[in-house]
N, C-alpha and C positions, 0 to 999 in steps of 0.2 A: 549704098549697101553697107551693112555692119561689118566691122572687122572681127572675124571669129578666131583670130590667132591668140595664143596665150591662155586658152581656157584649160583648166585642169579637169573639168567635167563636161560631159555631153549634155546639151540642153535641148529638150523638145519644146519648140515654141510654135504658137499660132499667131500670125500677124493679121490684125484687123485695121482698117482705116487707110486713108490716102498716104501715098509715099511722100508727098510734099506737105504733110501736116505741120502746123506750127508747133505742136506739142506732142510728146510721146510719153506714154505711161507704161510701166512694167507691172504686170499682174502676176504675182507668185501664188501658185496653187497651195493647197493644204496637204496634210498627210493623207495617204491612201488615194489621193485624187490626182487629176491631170488638168491640163489647160482647158479641156472641154468644160470644166466646171465654171468657167468664166463666160460661156456662150451667152447667157442671159444678159450679162453686163455689156458685152460687145454689141448686142442687138439693140441697146438703148439708143433711140434716135438722137438724144442730146449729145451723144459722144461721136456722132457721125463724122465730124471733122477732126477727130483726135486719133492718132495712131496708137494702137494698143498692142503690146507684146505680152501675150499670155504664155506663161512658162510653167512647165511641169518641174517640180523639184526633182533633181537627179536621183534615180533609184525608185521613185514612186510611180505608180501606174504602169509598171512594166518597163519603164525607161532604163537606160544604161546606168547601172549603179556606180557611185563614185568610189575611188580608192580610199578616200578619207570620208567616213560617214558623219563626221562632226558637224554641228550646226555652224560653227565659226568658219569652217572650210567652205561650206555652202554659201555663207554670206560673202566670203572673199570672192568667190567666183561669180556670185550674183551681182556684186558691185561692178565687176568687169563687164558683165552682160548689160547692165544699165548704162555704163559708159559707152559701150560699143554701139548701142542704139540711141544714144543721146536722150535718155529718159529724164524727164523733169520731175516725175512723181513715181513713187513705188507704192503699190497696194499689195498687202499680203494677207492671206487667210489662214487661220489656225497656225500650223508650224511655219507656213510661209510668212506669217506676221512676225514671228520671232526672227526669221531670216532678215526681214526688212529692218527690224529694230537693230540687229547686229551690223547691218550695212551702214547705218547711221552711227552706231556707237563705236565700231572698230575699223570701218573701211572708208570713212570720209565722205559718205553720201550726205549731202546737205539738205535733202528733202525737197518738198514735204513727203511724209509717209502716212499711209492710212492702214491701220492695223485692225483687221476684222477677226473678232473672236480670238485674240492672243491669250496665251497663258504667261503670266509674269512670275509664277512660282508653281511648285508641284500641287499645292492645294487648289489652284485654279484649274488644273487639267482634269479632264474627265476621269472618273474612277475606273471606268472600263479599260482605258488605255494603260493605266498604272497596273491594273490586275493582269492584263495581257503580258506586260513586261515581267512581272514576278513569276507568273506561271511558266513563261517561256524559259526561265532560268532552269526549270526542271524538265520541261517537255520539248524544248527546242522550238522549232518553227510551227509545230502542230497547232497551238492556239491561234496563230495568225492565219493558218490555212482555214481554220474554222471561221474566223472573222471575215475573211475574204469571201468565203462561200456563202455567207449570210448577208452579203451586200444589199440584196433586194429587200430583205426584211428590215435592215437598218434604214433604208431609204423610204420606207413607207411613212415615216414621220415627216418627210419633206412635203411642203405645200406646193407640189408640182403635178403636172399631168402624168398619167401612167406611162405615156410614151417617153417623156423626159426622164422619169425615174428608171426606166429600162435602159436608156442610153447611158446614164450615169452609173448604173449598176454594172454594166458591161465594162466601163472604164475601171471601176474598182477591182473587178475580177481579173484584170490584167496584171495585178500586183504579184510579185514573187514573195511568198511568205517568209522565205529565208532573208531576203533583203529588207522586208518590213521590220523583222525582228531586230536586225542590225541598226537600221536607221532610227527606229523609235527608241531603242535603248540609248543611242547616242544623244537623242533629243532630250530624253528625260534626265540623262546624266548632266546635260547642260543646265537644266533647271535646278537639279540638286546642288550643283557647284555654285550657282549664282545666288541661291537663296530666294531673292526676288529681284527682278530686273526693272521694277517700276522707277526707282531712282536713277537707274542707268539710262532709261529713256529720257527722263527730264534733263539729265546732265549733258545730253547731246546738244541741247538747244535747238533741235530741229523741229519745225512745225509738225505736229502729229495729232492724229485723231485715233482714239481708242474706242472701238465699237463692239458692244455686246447686246444681245437680246436680254430681256428681263429673265427669261428662262430658256434653257436648252443648250446653249453653246459654251458653257463654262461661265466664268465670271471673275470678279475681283475680290480680294480680301478687303476688309474694312480699312486696314492700314494702307493698302495699295491705292484704294480709292481716294484716301486723304492726300497721299503723295501726288497723285495725278491731278486731282482737282486743284491743288495749290500750285501746280507747275504752270508758269506763264505761257509756255509754248505748247501745252497739251490740252486737247479738248476731249472730254469723255462724252460719248454718245450712247444713250441707252434706248434700244429699240423696244417699243411696247410689245407685249405678248411673248410667244414662244417661237424660236427659230434655231434650227440646227445648221442650216446651210445658207448663210447670209448672201453670198454672191448670187445664188440661184433664186432664193425666195424674196430678196429685197434688192433687185438690180437697180431700181430707180433711186433708192437711197445711196447705193454705192456710186452711181453716176453723179448724183448731186454733190457728194463729197469730193469726187475727183474734180468736178468743175470748180468747186469752192477752193480746192487746194491750188488750182492753176491761176486763180485771180491774183 
């Protein structure tokens, strides 16, 4: 059983796989989402013998908000979570990918890490999120209230069944607009302060995969792509076509990356 002492944050986790698994993988959700967003990955038959710890980022999806909303504080506690469960690999989606990066860059996690749709700088991040943050400076949490209420509309772009879109939409609607405003602002402030974290990733020396779809889930600047391509420990994976929700739409690819990281 994992030692849960010493955590500064409350973590909502879903555990999949056998207790006596030889390998354990931490799956960090993205912004607005929850551990439920990894259900498709957890259902992949090739991962049946691996223990998967799917974790909701504290404060997202209606979970208990952290006292410190900063991404670095989240990474610090996530590293404790990974250690408590004996995780060999960390997978992060969206904001969760940046948390995974900071676990390697500042918290001593030696990897490997798989970063699904990370943003290495503000230009990488979706314009809609940046606009929400700016408008919220004037209107408070109201813009986030509107964004949460339109979860079902946003999920219509997902290549999923209507039933699954409804399930995920329900998860998004659990969010507290006030907490989202606080957490997203802290995340974007992290990107502003860093400028670009592409070189920061390379400097960790940790085996890493950076995964983006050709369209839909953000991307990389030309300079960032050059840095990552030249980095001997980083592999850039470009998924053909459009995808906004890689863990849900491309679970087989994520499973293959996990298996590759464990070899």
